[in-house]
N, C-alpha and C positions, 0 to 999 in steps of 0.2 A: 504493500499499499504506499509506504513512504517513497519508494523508488518510482511508483506511478505518479505521485504528486509532484515529485521533483522534475520528472520528465515533462509533465504538463506545463509547469512553471517555465522551464527552459524553452519549450515550444511556444509559449506565449511571449516570451522575450524576443524569440526569433521572428514571431509574427509582427510584433510591434516595430522592430528594426526593419523588417521587409516592407511594412506600410510606409515607414519613413522613406525608404528608398524609392517607393512609388511616387510619393509626393515630390521627391527630389527630381525624379525623371520628368514629372509633369511641368516643372519650371522651365524645361527646355522645349518640350513638344506637347501637343494635345494627346489625349488618351487614344484617339483614333489613329494618330501617327506613330504611336509606340506599339511594337509587337512584343510578343513574349520572347522572341529571338533577341531583340535589342535589349530587353530588360534582363535576360540571362547573361548576355554579353557584357553588360555594364557592371552587374553586381555579383556575378559568380565566375564567369569564364575568362579570368585573367590571373596572372601570378599573385598580384597583391591580394586579390580576394581569396584565392586558394590557400595561400601561406599565412594569411592573417584572419580573415573573416571566417572562412570556412573551417580553418584549424580551430578558431575559437569556438564556433558552433559545435563542432565534433567533440572538442574536449568537454564542453559543458553537458552535452548529451551523454557522453561517456561517464562523466562524474555522477550524473543522475541515475544512470542505469547500471553502473558498474558493479561487479562482484569482486571482493577482495579474494580471489580464488587461492592466494597463497596462505590464507588463514587456515589453520588446522581444521576448524570445523567445516570448511568448504572443501578443502583438498581431500579429506578422508572420503567424502561422498563420491568424488570423481575418480579416485584411484581405482584401478591401475591405468585407466584410459586418459591420462593427463594431456597427452599431445592431441588427442582427438577432441578433448573438451576445449583446449586453447584454440584449435583450428576453428571449431564451431563458434566460439566466442568471438574471434576476430571477424569471421564472416557475418555473424549475426549483427554485431555493432556496426559493421561497414554498411550493411543493408538498411538498418534502422536509421542511422544518421544520415545517410545519402537521401533516402526516400522522404524523411521528415523535412529536410530543408528544401528538397525539390518540389514536394507536394505544397509546402507553404508558399513558395514563390509562384507556383501555378495558381493556387486559389487566390492570392492577391492579384494577380494578373486578370483573372476572371472578375474579381469584384471591382476593379478599377476599369473594366471593359477595355483592356488592351487588346490589340488585334491578334488573334490566335489563328494561325493558318497551319496546314500541314507542312512541316519542315523537318527534314532529316537532322538538322542542327540540334533539335530538342534531344535526340537520342545521343548525339556526340557529347553534349554537355552532361547528360546523365552518365555516360560511360566514364568520362573524365572525373566526375565527381565521385563515382564509385571507386576508381583507381586511387584518388587522392585519399579518400577515407580509408581504403584498404591499407595504404602505406602508413597512414597516422596510427591505425590500430596496431599494426605490426611493430612500429617503432615503440609505441606505448608498451606493448607486451615485453619487448627486449629490455626496456628500462625497468619495468616492474619485476621481472625475474632476477634483475641484477641488484636493484635498490630496495626491492620489497616493500616499499611504501607507495600507496596509490596516489595520493595527492602530490608527492614529489615527483613521481614518474610522469603524472599528467603536466605538471609545470615544466619538467625538462622536455617533454615532447613538444609542447606549444613554444617554449623558449628556442629550442632547436630549429624549429620551422621559421620563427621570426628572425633569427640570425641568418639563416639561409636566404630568406627574403631580403635582408639588409645587404648581404654580400652580392646578390643578383642586381639590386638597385645601384650598388656602388659601381659594379662592373659595367652596367649599362651606361651610367653617368660618365665614366671615365673613357669609355670607348665609343660612345654615341651609337652603339649598336642595340637597338630596342627589341631585337628579336631574341636576345639572350634570355629574357623572362619566359618566353614560350619553351625554349630549349631546356631552361632550368626546371620547369615542371616535370618534363619527361625524364630528365636525368635523376631527379629526386625520387621519382616513382620507381624507376629501374633499380637504382642503388639500394633503396630501402627493401624492396622485394628480393633482389638477388642476394643481398647480404643478410637481411633479417630472417628470411625463411630457413636457409641452411643454418643459420646460428641457432635457431630454436631447435632444429633437429639434432644438431651435433651436441649441443649443450642442454638437452632435455633434463639432464640430472639436476639443473638449477631449478627445476620446477619442483621445489620441495617446501614442506610446510615451514612457516616462520615459528620458531621456538621462542617463547617469551624469556627475556633475560633472567628473570627471577627463578626460572627452573634449571638454569645451567649451573 
């Protein structure tokens, strides 16, 4: 029940921010001139949004719904299929966070009567959103099995994404090459998946219960 309430509160926050974005877009164009494609391109589909805004949304959703599965009371229930549980956890969190954000943007677009036409771009944005959230969840689990603290791991995940975004912006500014941000998105996803997944497979022994210090 507590997790459901936290999740609803986070979705309400995302909804309010998305409504603000809709009003912001209306300062430039009228509702009939703004399509869902433009709305998604402005407020989701660019590196700044992925590494800051989407990362923030995903971290908040993960915090609301997350299970501290390294705690003994949780880990005992999922043993011995720990890797299977972690894989399902990553996929489920990826799907929930991605479709939650995407659905809210779509609903706000309908409410503001933005032009919604059949466009394959919607699918591209959804796939990129899924890939980004998959990477965020993998990075978080790697942090969590190493630091064993849920809050710290979420902060490190968000902080790492923000530092990566800062590095991309600095590189773009110094080279005047503004395609770096798009390349940076794909590099991030590939590196996190290629390094993170084998890491969890090779070091699955790190997925062990946290033993309270007073019992040592």
